[in-house]
LUMVOPA-160437 format. One record per residue (C-alpha): residue in three letters; residue number from 1; y, x, z. Coordinates in steps of 0.05 Angstrom, whole numbers, plus 32768, in hexadecimal, padded with zeros to 4 digits. Layout:
REC    r    k    yy    xx    zz
REC  ALA  NUM     Y     X     Z
...
This chain:
REC    r    k    yy    xx    zz
REC  MET    1  8005  8006  8002
REC  ASP    2  8037  803E  800B
REC  ASP    3  803E  8049  7FC0
REC  LEU    4  804B  7FFF  7FBA
REC  VAL    5  808F  7FD8  7FB9
REC  ARG    6  809F  7FA1  7FE9
REC  MET    7  80B8  7F66  7FBF
REC  LYS    8  80C7  7F35  7FF2
REC  GLY    9  80E2  7F38  8036
REC  GLU   10  80E8  7F12  8073
REC  VAL   11  80A6  7EF4  806A
REC  ALA   12  806C  7EDF  809C
REC  GLY   13  8020  7ECF  808D
REC  ILE   14  7FFF  7E97  80B3
REC  ASP   15  7FB8  7E87  80C0
REC  VAL   16  7FB1  7E42  80CE
REC  GLY   17  7F70  7E1C  80F1
REC  SER   18  7F5E  7DE1  8110
REC  GLU   19  7F75  7DF5  815D
REC  LYS   20  7FAA  7E2D  8151
REC  ILE   21  7FD2  7E4E  811C
REC  PHE   22  7FE2  7E9F  811C
REC  MET   23  8020  7EBC  80FF
REC  ALA   24  803C  7EF8  80EE
REC  THR   25  807B  7F0F  80DE
REC  THR   26  808A  7F53  80E7
REC  GLU   27  805C  7F8E  80EE
REC  SER   28  807E  7FA9  8124
REC  GLU   29  806F  7F63  814B
REC  GLU   30  8031  7F49  8165
REC  VAL   31  8010  7F08  8147
REC  VAL   32  8025  7ECE  8171
REC  ASN   33  7FF9  7E85  816B
REC  TYR   34  800D  7E45  817C
REC  GLY   35  7FDF  7E03  817C
REC  THR   36  7FD4  7DCA  814B
REC  TYR   37  8002  7D95  816B
REC  THR   38  803F  7D7B  814A
REC  GLU   39  806A  7D9F  817D
REC  CYS   40  804B  7DDE  8176
REC  TYR   41  8055  7DE5  8129
REC  LYS   42  80A8  7DD2  813C
REC  GLN   43  80A0  7E06  816F
REC  ALA   44  807E  7E36  813A
REC  ILE   45  80B0  7E25  810D
REC  GLU   46  80EC  7E32  813B
REC  TYR   47  80D3  7E7D  8142
REC  LEU   48  80CB  7E87  80F5
REC  LYS   49  8115  7E6D  80EE
REC  GLY   50  812A  7EA1  8134
REC  LYS   51  8107  7ED7  8108
REC  LYS   52  8131  7EC4  80C3
REC  ILE   53  80F3  7EB6  80A1
REC  LYS   54  80F8  7E9F  8058
REC  SER   55  80B4  7E9A  803E
REC  VAL   56  8078  7E8D  805E
REC  VAL   57  8027  7E94  803C
REC  MET   58  7FEC  7E71  8058
REC  GLU   59  7FA1  7E6B  8040
REC  ALA   60  7F91  7E24  8023
REC  THR   61  7F57  7E14  805B
REC  GLY   62  7F3A  7DCE  8058
REC  ILE   63  7F7A  7DA1  8069
REC  TYR   64  7F8F  7DC3  80A4
REC  TRP   65  7FC5  7DE2  807F
REC  ILE   66  7FE8  7DA0  8063
REC  ALA   67  800D  7D8A  809F
REC  PHE   68  802E  7DCE  80AC
REC  PHE   69  8037  7DD4  8063
REC  GLU   70  805F  7D93  805B
REC  MET   71  8087  7DA5  80A2
REC  LEU   72  809F  7DEB  8084
REC  GLU   73  80AB  7DD1  8049
REC  SER   74  80DF  7D9B  8060
REC  GLU   75  80FA  7DD7  8087
REC  GLY   76  810E  7DF8  8047
REC  PHE   77  80D7  7E37  804A
REC  GLU   78  80B7  7E51  800A
REC  VAL   79  8074  7E46  8022
REC  TYR   80  8033  7E64  7FF8
REC  VAL   81  7FEF  7E45  7FFB
REC  VAL   82  7FC6  7E72  7FDF
REC  ASN   83  7F7C  7E6F  7FCD
REC  GLY   84  7F52  7E98  8006
REC  LYS   85  7F27  7EBF  7FD0
REC  HIS   86  7F6B  7EDE  7FB8
REC  ALA   87  7F76  7EFD  8001
REC  LYS   88  7F31  7F18  8015
REC  ASN   89  7F3D  7F4D  8055
REC  VAL   90  7F1B  7F8B  805D
REC  PRO   91  7ED6  7F7E  8066
REC  GLY   92  7EBE  7F7F  80B7
REC  ARG   93  7F08  7F70  80CC
REC  LYS   94  7F06  7F25  80CD
REC  THR   95  7F33  7F05  8103
REC  ASP   96  7F65  7ED1  8100
REC  VAL   97  7FA1  7F09  8119
REC  LEU   98  7F8A  7F36  80E9
REC  ASP   99  7F7F  7F03  80B2
REC  CYS  100  7FD0  7EE9  80B5
REC  GLN  101  7FE0  7F35  80B8
REC  TRP  102  7FBF  7F3A  8077
REC  LEU  103  7FDF  7F08  8054
REC  ARG  104  801C  7F16  8068
REC  THR  105  8017  7F5D  8050
REC  LEU  106  8000  7F46  800B
REC  HIS  107  803A  7F0F  800A
REC  SER  108  8069  7F4C  8015
REC  TYR  109  8050  7F6E  7FD8
REC  GLY  110  8050  7F39  7FAF
REC  LEU  111  8008  7F32  7FA3
REC  LEU  112  7FF5  7EEC  7FB8
REC  ARG  113  7FF8  7EB3  7F80
REC  ALA  114  800C  7E6F  7F9C
REC  SER  115  7FDD  7E36  7F97
REC  PHE  116  7FFC  7DFE  7F6A
REC  ILE  117  8012  7DC4  7F96
REC  PRO  118  803B  7D8E  7F72
REC  PRO  119  8080  7D78  7F8E
REC  GLN  120  8080  7D3E  7FC9
REC  GLN  121  8079  7CFE  7F9B
REC  ILE  122  803E  7D15  7F78
REC  ARG  123  801E  7D31  7FB9
REC  MET  124  802C  7CE2  7FCB
REC  LEU  125  8011  7CC4  7F90
REC  ARG  126  7FCA  7CFE  7F9A
REC  SER  127  7FC3  7CDF  7FE1
REC  TYR  128  7FC0  7C93  7FCB
REC  VAL  129  7F96  7C9B  7F84
REC  ARG  130  7F68  7CC4  7FAA
REC  LEU  131  7F5E  7C93  7FDD
REC  ARG  132  7F5B  7C5A  7FA6
REC  ASP  133  7F1C  7C8F  7F8A
REC  ASP  134  7EFD  7C8D  7FCC
REC  ASN  135  7F05  7C3E  7FD1
REC  ILE  136  7EE7  7C40  7F8F
REC  SER  137  7EA9  7C6F  7FAE
REC  MET  138  7E9D  7C40  7FED
REC  GLY  139  7E9B  7C03  7FC6
REC  SER  140  7E69  7C1B  7F94
REC  GLN  141  7E3A  7C23  7FCE
REC  HIS  142  7E3E  7BDD  7FD8
REC  ILE  143  7E29  7BC5  7F8F
REC  GLN  144  7DEE  7BEF  7FA0
REC  HIS  145  7DE3  7BCD  7FDE
REC  ILE  146  7DE8  7B87  7FB4
REC  GLN  147  7DB5  7BA0  7F81
REC  LYS  148  7D8D  7BAD  7FB4
REC  ALA  149  7D8D  7B6D  7FCB
REC  LEU  150  7D82  7B4C  7F8C
REC  GLU  151  7D4A  7B71  7F85
REC  LEU  152  7D29  7B68  7FCF
REC  MET  153  7D30  7B1D  7FB1
REC  ASN  154  7D0A  7B2D  7F6E
REC  ILE  155  7D4E  7B17  7F47
REC  LYS  156  7D55  7B3D  7F0B
REC  LEU  157  7D9B  7B26  7EF8
REC  THR  158  7DB2  7B6E  7EEF
REC  ASN  159  7D83  7B73  7EBE
REC  VAL  160  7DA4  7B36  7E97
REC  ILE  161  7DEF  7B3D  7EAD
REC  SER  162  7E19  7B84  7E9A
REC  HIS  163  7E45  7B84  7ED5
REC  ILE  164  7E23  7B5C  7F18
REC  THR  165  7E6F  7B5E  7F35
REC  GLY  166  7E91  7B40  7EFD
REC  ILE  167  7EAE  7AF7  7EFA
REC  SER  168  7E66  7AD9  7EEA
REC  GLY  169  7E41  7B06  7F18
REC  ILE  170  7E68  7AF6  7F5C
REC  ARG  171  7E67  7AA8  7F54
REC  ILE  172  7E1B  7AAC  7F52
REC  LEU  173  7E1D  7ADF  7F8C
REC  LYS  174  7E3E  7AAE  7FB2
REC  ALA  175  7E21  7A79  7F9E
REC  ILE  176  7DDF  7A96  7FB8
REC  ILE  177  7E01  7AB0  7FF5
REC  GLY  178  7E12  7A64  8006
REC  GLY  179  7DCF  7A52  8001
REC  GLU  180  7DC7  7A37  7FB0
REC  LYS  181  7D7E  7A45  7F92
REC  ASP  182  7D85  7A1E  7F5D
REC  GLU  183  7D7F  7A47  7F1A
REC  TRP  184  7DA1  7A13  7EEE
REC  LYS  185  7DDC  7A0C  7F24
REC  LEU  186  7DDE  7A4F  7F26
REC  LEU  187  7DE2  7A57  7ED5
REC  GLU  188  7E1A  7A29  7ED5
REC  LEU  189  7E46  7A51  7EFB
REC  CYS  190  7E3E  7A90  7EBF
REC  ASP  191  7E6C  7A94  7E8B
REC  LYS  192  7E5D  7A69  7E48
REC  SER  193  7E58  7AAA  7E23
REC  ILE  194  7E26  7ABB  7E53
REC  ARG  195  7E04  7A71  7E51
REC  ASP  196  7DFC  7A77  7E0A
REC  LYS  197  7DE4  7AB7  7DFA
REC  LYS  198  7DB6  7AC5  7E3A
REC  GLY  199  7DB0  7A83  7E59
REC  LYS  200  7D61  7A88  7E59
REC  GLU  201  7D5F  7AD5  7E6E
REC  VAL  202  7D90  7AC3  7EB0
REC  LEU  203  7D68  7A84  7EBF
REC  GLU  204  7D28  7AAE  7EC2
REC  SER  205  7D4D  7AE2  7EE2
REC  LEU  206  7D6B  7AB5  7F20
REC  LYS  207  7D21  7A9F  7F38
REC  GLY  208  7D17  7ACC  7F71
REC  ASN  209  7CFC  7ACA  7FB8
REC  TYR  210  7D3A  7AB9  7FDB
REC  ARG  211  7D27  7ACB  8030
REC  LYS  212  7D58  7AC8  8061
REC  GLU  213  7D65  7B10  806C
REC  HIS  214  7D6F  7B20  8029
REC  ILE  215  7DA2  7AF2  801E
REC  PHE  216  7DC8  7B0E  805E
REC  LEU  217  7DC5  7B55  8040
REC  LEU  218  7DE1  7B35  7FFB
REC  LYS  219  7E11  7B16  8027
REC  GLN  220  7E36  7B5D  8056
REC  ALA  221  7E29  7B88  800C
REC  LEU  222  7E5C  7B58  7FE3
REC  GLU  223  7E91  7B4A  8021
REC  GLY  224  7E86  7BA0  8023
REC  TRP  225  7E99  7B9E  7FDE
REC  GLU  226  7ECE  7B68  7FE2
REC  PHE  227  7EF0  7B93  8017
REC  TYR  228  7EF6  7BD6  7FED
REC  GLN  229  7F07  7BAE  7FAF
REC  GLN  230  7F47  7B9D  7FDD
REC  ARG  231  7F57  7BDE  7FF1
REC  LEU  232  7F5B  7BF0  7FAA
REC  THR  233  7F8F  7BB4  7F9B
REC  GLU  234  7FBA  7BCC  7FD7
REC  CYS  235  7FB4  7C15  7FBF
REC  ASP  236  7FCA  7C00  7F78
REC  LYS  237  8004  7BDC  7FA3
REC  GLU  238  8019  7C1B  7FB7
REC  ILE  239  8011  7C47  7F79
REC  GLU  240  803D  7C14  7F53
REC  LYS  241  8071  7C21  7F8A
REC  ILE  242  8076  7C6E  7F86
REC  LEU  243  8073  7C62  7F38
REC  LYS  244  80AD  7C35  7F3F
REC  GLU  245  80D2  7C5A  7F6C
REC  MET  246  80C8  7CA5  7F3E
REC  THR  247  80E0  7C7B  7EFD
REC  LYS  248  811B  7C58  7F1D
REC  ASP  249  814D  7C87  7EF4
REC  LYS  250  8125  7C91  7EC0
REC  GLU  251  8136  7C70  7E7A
REC  GLU  252  8103  7C2F  7E5E
REC  ILE  253  80DF  7C50  7E24
REC  LYS  254  80B6  7C16  7DFF
REC  SER  255  806C  7C28  7DEA
REC  LYS  256  8065  7C36  7D9F
REC  GLY  257  8029  7C15  7DA1
REC  SER  258  7FF8  7BE6  7DD4
REC  SER  259  7FDB  7C0F  7E0B
REC  LYS  260  7F8C  7C18  7E09
REC  HIS  261  7F5D  7BD4  7E1F
REC  ASN  262  7F40  7BEE  7E5D
REC  ASN  263  7F05  7BC6  7E73
REC  SER  264  7EEE  7BF3  7EB0
REC  PRO  265  7EED  7BC3  7EEF
REC  ASN  266  7F0E  7C02  7F12
REC  ARG  267  7F4D  7C06  7EE2
REC  MET  268  7F8D  7C01  7F0F
REC  LYS  269  7FA5  7BC0  7F0D
REC  ILE  270  7FFA  7BCC  7F08
REC  GLU  271  8023  7B9F  7EDC
REC  SER  272  8048  7BCC  7E9C
REC  LEU  273  801E  7C08  7EB9
REC  HIS  274  801F  7C2B  7E6D
REC  ASN  275  8066  7C1B  7E71
REC  LEU  276  8071  7C3A  7EB4
REC  ILE  277  804E  7C7B  7E9B
REC  LEU  278  8075  7C80  7E5D
REC  LYS  279  80B4  7C7E  7E8F
REC  LEU  280  8092  7CB3  7EB4
REC  THR  281  808A  7CE2  7E81
REC  GLY  282  80C7  7CDB  7E58
REC  GLY  283  80A3  7CBA  7E21
REC  LYS  284  805E  7CE5  7E20
REC  ASP  285  8028  7CBC  7E0C
REC  THR  286  7FF4  7CE2  7E1B
REC  GLU  287  7FC3  7C9D  7E10
REC  GLN  288  7FC3  7CA9  7DCB
REC  VAL  289  7F8C  7CDC  7DDB
REC  VAL  290  7F47  7CC4  7DD1
REC  GLY  291  7F25  7CB4  7E1A
REC  ILE  292  7F66  7CB4  7E41
REC  SER  293  7F7D  7C74  7E61
REC  ASP  294  7FB9  7C62  7E8D
REC  THR  295  7F8A  7C65  7ECD
REC  MET  296  7F74  7CAA  7EBA
REC  ILE  297  7FB7  7CBF  7EAE
REC  ILE  298  7FD1  7CA5  7EEE
REC  GLN  299  7F99  7CCD  7F09
REC  LEU  300  7FAC  7D0D  7EEC
REC  THR  301  7FEF  7D0A  7EFA
REC  SER  302  7FE4  7D04  7F45
REC  GLU  303  7FBC  7D42  7F3E
REC  ILE  304  7FEF  7D6E  7F11
REC  GLY  305  802E  7D46  7F0E
REC  ILE  306  805D  7D3F  7ECF
REC  ASP  307  8077  7D8A  7ECC
REC  LEU  308  8040  7DB2  7EB6
REC  SER  309  8067  7DF3  7EB8
REC  ALA  310  8046  7E15  7EEA
REC  TRP  311  8018  7E26  7EAF
REC  LYS  312  8031  7E4E  7E7A
REC  THR  313  8003  7E3F  7E43
REC  GLU  314  7FC4  7E0D  7E3C
REC  LYS  315  7F9C  7E47  7E47
REC  HIS  316  7FB7  7E50  7E8A
REC  PHE  317  7FB2  7E01  7E8F
REC  THR  318  7F69  7DFD  7E81
REC  SER  319  7F55  7E3C  7EA0
REC  TRP  320  7F78  7E15  7EE7
REC  LEU  321  7F4D  7DDF  7ED8
REC  GLY  322  7F0B  7E00  7ED5
REC  LEU  323  7EF9  7DEB  7E8C
REC  ALA  324  7F05  7E34  7E6C
REC  PRO  325  7ED0  7E68  7E65
REC  ARG  326  7ED9  7E96  7E9B
REC  VAL  327  7EC3  7EE1  7E80
REC  ASN  328  7EB9  7F2A  7EAC
REC  LYS  329  7EC6  7F5F  7E7A
REC  SER  330  7EC7  7FAF  7E90
REC  GLY  331  7EC0  7FDF  7E4F
REC  LYS  332  7E87  7FC9  7E1E
REC  GLY  333  7E6A  7F98  7E60
REC  ARG  334  7E80  7F4D  7E52
REC  LYS  335  7E5A  7F0E  7E7A
REC  ARG  336  7E6B  7ED4  7E96
REC  LYS  337  7E85  7ECB  7ECF
REC  LYS  338  7E5B  7E9B  7EFC
REC  GLU  339  7E94  7E7E  7F2B
REC  LYS  340  7E9D  7E32  7F2C
REC  ILE  341  7EE5  7E13  7F2C
REC  ASN  342  7EDC  7DCA  7F36
REC  THR  343  7F21  7DAA  7F3A
REC  ARG  344  7F36  7D60  7F35
REC  ALA  345  7F5B  7D5E  7EFC
REC  GLY  346  7F25  7D83  7ED1
REC  GLN  347  7EEE  7D52  7EEA
REC  LEU  348  7F1B  7D18  7ED2
REC  PHE  349  7F1E  7D35  7E88
REC  LYS  350  7ED6  7D42  7E8C
REC  ILE  351  7ECD  7CF3  7EA0
REC  ALA  352  7EFF  7CE6  7E68
REC  VAL  353  7ECC  7D08  7E31
REC  GLN  354  7E99  7CCF  7E42
REC  GLY  355  7EC8  7CA3  7E1C
REC  VAL  356  7ECB  7CDD  7DE4
REC  ALA  357  7E7A  7CE1  7DDE
REC  LYS  358  7E80  7C98  7DC9
REC  SER  359  7EB1  7C9A  7D96
REC  LYS  360  7E95  7C95  7D51
REC  ASN  361  7ED0  7CA8  7D2E
REC  THR  362  7EF4  7CD5  7D48
REC  ALA  363  7EF8  7D25  7D3D
REC  LEU  364  7EEF  7D30  7D88
REC  GLY  365  7EB2  7D02  7D88
REC  GLY  366  7E96  7D33  7D4F
REC  PHE  367  7EA9  7D70  7D6E
REC  TYR  368  7E85  7D54  7DA9
REC  ARG  369  7E48  7D40  7D8E
REC  ARG  370  7E43  7D86  7D5D
REC  ILE  371  7E47  7DAE  7DA4
REC  LYS  372  7E11  7D84  7DC2
REC  SER  373  7DE3  7D8E  7D89
REC  LYS  374  7DE7  7DDE  7D97
REC  HIS  375  7DF7  7DE6  7DDC
REC  GLY  376  7DE2  7DA6  7E04
REC  PRO  377  7E10  7D6C  7E24
REC  LEU  378  7E25  7D92  7E5E
REC  VAL  379  7E46  7DD3  7E34
REC  ALA  380  7E62  7D97  7E00
REC  ASN  381  7E7F  7D6A  7E38
REC  LYS  382  7EAD  7DAA  7E55
REC  ALA  383  7EC3  7DC1  7E0F
REC  THR  384  7ED5  7D82  7DF8
REC  ALA  385  7EF8  7D76  7E43
REC  ARG  386  7F1F  7DBB  7E34
REC  LYS  387  7F36  7D9C  7DEF
REC  LEU  388  7F4D  7D5A  7E0A
REC  ALA  389  7F76  7D8E  7E47
REC  VAL  390  7F94  7DB7  7E13
REC  MET  391  7FA9  7D6F  7DE5
REC  TYR  392  7FC7  7D5A  7E30
REC  TYR  393  7FEA  7D91  7E3C
REC  ASN  394  800D  7D91  7DF5
REC  ILE  395  8026  7D53  7DFA
REC  MET  396  803F  7D5A  7E3C
REC  THR  397  8064  7D9B  7E2F
REC  LYS  398  8071  7D9A  7DE8
REC  GLY  399  8073  7D50  7DD9
REC  VAL  400  8044  7D5D  7D9F
REC  GLU  401  8028  7D1A  7D8D
REC  TYR  402  7FDD  7D15  7D8A
REC  VAL  403  7FBF  7CFD  7D4C
REC  GLU  404  7F75  7CED  7D46
REC  VAL  405  7F66  7D10  7D04
REC  GLY  406  7F24  7CE1  7CF2
REC  LEU  407  7ED9  7D01  7CFC
REC  LYS  408  7EDE  7D02  7CA4
REC  LYS  409  7F13  7D3A  7CA9
REC  TYR  410  7EFF  7D52  7CE4
REC  GLN  411  7EB0  7D5B  7CBB
REC  GLU  412  7ED2  7D7A  7C7F
REC  LYS  413  7EEE  7DAF  7CA5
REC  TYR  414  7EC0  7DC5  7CC4
REC  GLU  415  7E8F  7DC2  7C82
REC  GLN  416  7EC2  7DED  7C65
REC  GLN  417  7EBF  7E23  7C9B
REC  LYS  418  7E78  7E21  7C95
REC  LEU  419  7E7B  7E2A  7C48
REC  LYS  420  7EB3  7E66  7C54
REC  TYR  421  7E7A  7E87  7C88
REC  LEU  422  7E41  7E7D  7C5B
REC  ILE  423  7E67  7EA3  7C1C
REC  LYS  424  7E7E  7EDC  7C4E
REC  GLN  425  7E33  7EE3  7C62
REC  ALA  426  7E1E  7EE0  7C1B
REC  SER  427  7E4D  7F0E  7BFE
REC  SER  428  7E3E  7F47  7C3E
REC  PHE  429  7DF2  7F47  7C16
REC  ASN  430  7E16  7F4C  7BD2
REC  LEU  431  7E00  7F01  7BC5
REC  LYS  432  7E22  7ECD  7BA1
REC  LEU  433  7E20  7E82  7BB9
REC  VAL  434  7E13  7E53  7B7D
REC  PRO  435  7E25  7E07  7B7F
REC  ALA  436  7DE1  7DE3  7B79
REC  ALA  437  7DD4  7DBF  7B38
């Protein structure tokens, strides 16, 4: 360290735990520690102010750092939250005191890179969106319990109706819980289209063994699912409030076309959601990218924000998402890095690929199927997710409008590349390709 130049002065290193925090401010002074109660945090902040500290660094340890980070941020400190892997200590010297001293030393020499933390409003949005996702996950468990109760009664309704929690399914479930066992009366509760197309199958599926204990299980499972549906509605209302607050001073932007029709039962039920998104992004319509819906845009926004300037290029962006190949190179040696990076935003792009894979007339769909045929579905999913992320980045940073070139044009381009490769290979053997008669 003697040959390095200190880039930052008046810095402190902080090690945050569940019960205590340790702070190192200068090399000449001993490390101090405080409890993790709110009053203790306030005392720690006053101590830092007394030492005229302007910049602090701490590791992202679970969720322990968040409360102290928010208090430091509100007091005007420059706060670096760093990945613990980037600040590994010398082997055999692992203590809380040495950790905070080592963090301070590295930070003073400018050797640490701050993790990406979005602005406060985006973090608020993130809290509600993640809670919403948790409610969806917990609600899905009750759907499994509903299906279990029906199977125990040998009611095969799930084999006939695609969504047991749809309008027709819920009507039938509530009627069964209310004591109705007549399959003809239960059939009348179905939508007309179901009665016309699948009437006989529904009647057969509703002939079951209606035992009291199984109906009780069905009742509790349905009530549990409805409970989490109500929680979803409450989350949607809070998300809508934040979006309106974030867009209140922004110009109204009309959509160039209708938004995608999303039939997912877990979509956000917010009025004029697409228009709110356009206002929020300044008219940058990322929904035109195949596979990305309004709900997914809000999920992505809650994770990475609107301003993507934290990533200099799309390569930096896809690397942070964990979608870019990671390579180690030393001399002539070159190998793939086995370290896995899983970010929520990266997972969202992978989920979006599911819609791409089903598309029959899109270039991305053709790309996915070509990679899948060569390397399998996992590689194809990640490669296509990376392409989606690059498109998303370009729209958000450069305003590049994404135009689907279509499967035919994509295939023509791919065939031209293959032909060029074959001509080159033939030339290397002093041969010439001749078209078939």
